[in-house]
VEXGU-341034 format. One record per residue: residue number from 1; residue in one letter; chain; x, y, z of N, C-alpha, C in turn. Coordinates in nm, 2 decimals, always signed. Atoms other than C-alpha are relative to their C-alpha. Example, Ala and Ser with C-alpha at 12.3 -4.5 7.8 and 13.67 -1.06 7.14 Angstrom:
1	a	A	+0.09	-0.12	+0.00	+1.23	-0.45	+0.78	+0.09	+0.12	+0.00
2	s	A	-0.09	-0.11	+0.00	+1.37	-0.11	+0.71	-0.08	+0.11	+0.08
END
This chain:
1	x	A	+0.08	-0.08	+0.02	-0.01	-0.04	-0.02	+0.09	+0.17	+0.02
2	x	A	-0.08	-0.14	+0.02	+0.10	+0.36	-0.06	-0.13	+0.13	+0.06
3	x	A	+0.10	-0.12	-0.08	-0.02	+0.69	+0.12	+0.05	+0.16	-0.09
4	x	A	-0.01	-0.12	+0.03	-0.06	+1.03	-0.01	-0.06	+0.11	+0.14
5	x	A	+0.02	-0.10	-0.10	-0.04	+1.28	+0.28	+0.03	+0.15	-0.03
6	x	A	+0.01	-0.15	+0.02	-0.16	+1.61	+0.28	-0.03	+0.08	+0.12
7	x	A	+0.00	-0.09	-0.18	-0.10	+1.87	+0.61	-0.04	+0.14	-0.07
8	x	A	+0.01	-0.15	+0.06	-0.28	+2.18	+0.53	+0.02	+0.07	+0.13
9	x	A	-0.01	-0.10	-0.12	-0.17	+2.47	+0.74	-0.14	+0.08	+0.02
10	x	A	+0.10	-0.06	-0.05	-0.40	+2.69	+0.90	-0.03	+0.10	-0.13
11	x	A	+0.02	-0.13	+0.12	-0.60	+2.92	+0.63	-0.02	+0.14	+0.09
12	x	A	+0.05	-0.13	-0.09	-0.69	+3.27	+0.67	-0.15	+0.00	+0.02
13	x	A	+0.17	-0.01	-0.03	-1.10	+3.18	+0.70	-0.02	-0.19	+0.02
14	x	A	+0.04	+0.14	-0.03	-1.09	+2.83	+0.88	-0.14	-0.03	-0.08
15	x	A	+0.16	+0.03	+0.06	-1.49	+2.81	+0.80	-0.03	+0.02	-0.15
16	x	A	+0.03	-0.02	+0.15	-1.48	+2.88	+0.45	+0.12	-0.09	-0.05
17	x	A	-0.04	+0.11	+0.03	-1.20	+2.64	+0.40	-0.07	-0.12	+0.00
18	x	A	+0.14	+0.13	+0.01	-1.42	+2.37	+0.55	-0.10	-0.02	-0.07
19	x	A	+0.14	+0.04	+0.09	-1.72	+2.42	+0.35	+0.04	-0.01	-0.11
20	x	A	-0.06	+0.02	+0.15	-1.49	+2.43	+0.01	+0.05	-0.12	+0.01
21	x	A	-0.09	+0.12	-0.05	-1.30	+2.13	+0.15	-0.11	-0.11	-0.03
22	x	A	+0.03	+0.12	+0.01	-1.58	+1.93	+0.19	-0.11	+0.00	-0.13
23	x	A	+0.09	+0.02	+0.07	-1.82	+2.04	-0.07	+0.06	-0.02	-0.16
24	x	A	-0.04	-0.03	+0.12	-1.58	+2.10	-0.38	+0.14	-0.13	+0.00
25	x	A	-0.15	+0.07	+0.04	-1.21	+1.94	-0.30	-0.04	-0.15	+0.04
26	x	A	-0.03	+0.11	-0.04	-1.32	+1.63	-0.12	-0.10	-0.09	-0.15
27	x	A	+0.08	+0.09	+0.13	-1.57	+1.51	-0.46	+0.13	+0.00	-0.08
28	x	A	-0.13	+0.02	+0.06	-1.25	+1.60	-0.66	+0.06	-0.10	+0.03
29	x	A	-0.09	+0.15	-0.02	-1.02	+1.36	-0.48	-0.07	-0.13	+0.03
30	x	A	+0.06	+0.14	+0.01	-1.25	+1.08	-0.42	-0.01	-0.04	-0.15
31	x	A	-0.02	+0.05	+0.13	-1.27	+1.05	-0.82	+0.12	-0.05	-0.06
32	x	A	-0.14	+0.02	+0.02	-0.88	+1.01	-0.83	+0.01	-0.16	-0.03
33	x	A	-0.03	+0.15	+0.01	-0.82	+0.69	-1.02	+0.07	-0.13	+0.11
34	x	A	-0.08	+0.09	-0.07	-0.71	+0.38	-0.81	+0.01	+0.05	+0.16
35	x	A	-0.01	-0.05	-0.17	-0.79	+0.56	-0.45	-0.07	-0.12	+0.07
36	x	A	+0.07	+0.12	-0.04	-0.86	+0.27	-0.24	-0.07	+0.04	+0.17
37	x	A	+0.06	-0.05	-0.10	-0.94	+0.51	+0.08	+0.05	+0.10	+0.03
38	x	A	-0.01	-0.12	-0.03	-0.95	+0.86	+0.21	-0.05	+0.03	+0.13
39	x	A	+0.04	-0.02	-0.11	-0.94	+0.98	+0.56	+0.05	+0.12	+0.03
40	x	A	-0.03	-0.14	-0.03	-0.93	+1.33	+0.69	-0.02	-0.01	+0.18
41	x	A	+0.02	-0.02	-0.12	-0.88	+1.47	+1.05	-0.10	+0.04	+0.05
42	x	A	+0.09	-0.05	-0.06	-1.15	+1.54	+1.27	+0.04	+0.10	+0.13
43	x	A	-0.09	-0.11	-0.10	-1.07	+1.85	+1.49	+0.12	+0.04	+0.01
44	x	A	-0.16	-0.08	+0.03	-0.77	+2.04	+1.55	+0.12	-0.11	-0.02
45	x	A	-0.14	+0.11	+0.00	-0.42	+1.87	+1.47	+0.10	+0.03	+0.08
46	x	A	-0.11	-0.03	-0.09	-0.20	+1.89	+1.74	+0.14	-0.06	-0.03
47	x	A	-0.14	+0.07	+0.01	+0.18	+1.87	+1.67	+0.06	-0.02	+0.11
48	x	A	-0.10	+0.02	-0.13	+0.39	+1.73	+1.94	+0.13	+0.07	-0.03
49	x	A	-0.12	-0.08	+0.00	+0.68	+1.90	+1.81	+0.02	+0.09	-0.14
50	x	A	+0.05	-0.08	+0.11	+0.72	+2.15	+1.53	-0.09	+0.09	-0.02
51	x	A	+0.10	-0.10	+0.04	+0.47	+2.33	+1.34	-0.10	-0.01	+0.10
52	x	A	+0.14	+0.00	-0.10	+0.13	+2.42	+1.57	-0.09	+0.06	-0.11
53	x	A	+0.09	-0.06	+0.08	-0.04	+2.56	+1.25	-0.08	-0.11	-0.11
54	x	A	+0.06	+0.09	+0.13	-0.19	+2.24	+1.09	-0.18	+0.01	+0.02
55	x	A	+0.11	+0.03	-0.03	-0.56	+2.27	+1.03	-0.03	-0.12	+0.00
56	x	A	+0.08	+0.12	+0.02	-0.66	+1.96	+0.86	+0.13	-0.07	-0.08
57	x	A	-0.08	+0.12	+0.09	-0.47	+1.62	+0.75	-0.05	-0.08	-0.05
58	x	A	+0.06	+0.07	+0.11	-0.57	+1.43	+0.45	+0.09	-0.14	+0.00
59	x	A	-0.10	+0.12	+0.04	-0.45	+1.06	+0.40	-0.06	-0.07	-0.07
60	x	A	+0.07	+0.06	+0.07	-0.53	+0.90	+0.10	+0.08	-0.14	-0.05
61	x	A	-0.04	+0.12	+0.06	-0.48	+0.52	-0.01	-0.01	-0.03	-0.10
62	x	A	-0.03	+0.09	+0.13	-0.33	+0.35	-0.30	+0.04	-0.12	+0.01
63	x	A	-0.03	+0.18	-0.02	-0.21	-0.02	-0.39	+0.15	+0.06	+0.03
64	x	A	-0.15	-0.05	-0.03	+0.15	+0.15	-0.45	+0.03	+0.15	-0.01
65	x	A	-0.08	-0.14	+0.04	+0.35	+0.48	-0.49	-0.03	+0.04	-0.14
66	x	A	+0.01	-0.03	+0.12	+0.35	+0.42	-0.85	-0.15	+0.05	-0.07
67	x	A	+0.13	-0.03	+0.00	-0.04	+0.43	-0.82	-0.05	+0.14	+0.03
68	x	A	+0.02	-0.15	-0.09	-0.02	+0.78	-0.62	+0.03	+0.05	-0.16
69	x	A	-0.05	-0.08	+0.10	+0.20	+0.89	-0.93	-0.10	+0.02	-0.09
70	x	A	+0.09	-0.02	+0.15	-0.04	+0.76	-1.21	-0.15	+0.09	+0.04
71	x	A	+0.17	-0.09	-0.01	-0.37	+0.91	-1.04	+0.06	+0.17	+0.00
72	x	A	-0.03	-0.16	-0.01	-0.18	+1.26	-0.97	+0.01	+0.02	-0.17
73	x	A	-0.01	-0.04	+0.16	-0.06	+1.25	-1.37	-0.16	+0.01	-0.07
74	x	A	+0.15	-0.01	+0.11	-0.45	+1.17	-1.48	-0.05	+0.14	+0.02
75	x	A	+0.07	-0.13	+0.01	-0.69	+1.44	-1.57	-0.10	+0.02	+0.14
76	x	A	+0.06	+0.00	-0.15	-0.87	+1.42	-1.21	+0.12	+0.03	+0.09
77	x	A	-0.10	+0.00	-0.09	-0.54	+1.42	-1.05	+0.04	+0.20	-0.02
78	x	A	-0.03	-0.15	+0.02	-0.46	+1.76	-1.22	-0.06	+0.09	+0.04
79	x	A	+0.13	-0.13	-0.06	-0.78	+1.92	-1.13	-0.05	-0.03	+0.14
80	x	A	-0.02	-0.02	-0.15	-0.75	+1.80	-0.78	+0.12	+0.09	+0.04
81	x	A	-0.11	-0.09	-0.01	-0.41	+1.96	-0.76	-0.01	+0.15	-0.03
82	x	A	+0.05	-0.13	+0.06	-0.51	+2.26	-0.94	-0.09	+0.07	+0.11
83	x	A	+0.14	-0.09	-0.10	-0.81	+2.32	-0.69	+0.08	+0.08	+0.15
84	x	A	-0.05	-0.02	-0.10	-0.55	+2.34	-0.41	+0.02	+0.20	+0.02
85	x	A	-0.01	-0.16	-0.02	-0.50	+2.74	-0.49	-0.13	+0.08	+0.04
86	x	A	+0.13	-0.06	-0.02	-0.86	+2.81	-0.46	-0.04	-0.01	+0.18
87	x	A	+0.03	+0.05	-0.12	-0.87	+2.70	-0.09	+0.11	+0.02	+0.12
88	x	A	-0.05	+0.04	-0.08	-0.59	+2.64	+0.04	+0.14	+0.11	+0.05
89	x	A	-0.09	-0.10	-0.03	-0.42	+2.97	+0.14	+0.09	+0.01	+0.11
90	x	A	-0.13	+0.03	-0.10	-0.22	+2.87	+0.44	+0.10	-0.06	-0.05
91	x	A	-0.08	+0.07	+0.05	-0.05	+2.65	+0.24	-0.03	-0.14	+0.03
92	x	A	-0.01	+0.14	-0.04	+0.00	+2.23	+0.21	+0.12	-0.03	-0.04
93	x	A	-0.11	+0.09	+0.04	+0.26	+1.99	+0.25	-0.06	-0.14	-0.03
94	x	A	+0.01	+0.14	+0.05	+0.25	+1.67	+0.05	+0.08	-0.10	+0.01
95	x	A	-0.12	+0.09	-0.02	+0.42	+1.36	+0.11	-0.07	-0.15	-0.08
96	x	A	+0.07	+0.15	+0.08	+0.38	+1.00	-0.10	+0.08	-0.09	+0.06
97	x	A	-0.06	+0.12	-0.04	+0.51	+0.70	+0.08	-0.07	-0.14	+0.00
98	x	A	+0.00	+0.14	-0.01	+0.51	+0.32	+0.07	-0.03	+0.00	+0.15
99	x	A	+0.01	+0.04	-0.12	+0.35	+0.17	+0.38	-0.04	-0.12	+0.04
100	x	A	-0.01	+0.16	-0.07	+0.32	-0.15	+0.58	-0.03	+0.01	+0.13
101	x	A	+0.02	+0.01	-0.15	+0.19	-0.28	+0.88	+0.09	-0.01	+0.11
102	x	A	-0.15	-0.03	-0.07	+0.43	-0.24	+1.17	-0.02	-0.12	+0.12
END
């Protein structure tokens, strides 16, 4: 399995971010080819160390890192990535990694 992890920093208007994210961005991301699972944080995300300006964390599951890259290269992936500029004005950090049970 592989994960696409997106850490959204605190936006200028958190309520507007939340509305847009739920109504527009989630449906775009759910259309990514090969998506196996999609989870988001509920409530504030607290850092144990480092940045304390995290608003929301999204974790998307795919079969492999190659599947993540293929999804992001697809038309749906380009639309999803392009949508970030419409609501993520606090910035976002994006990570892709293979995962396994520990």
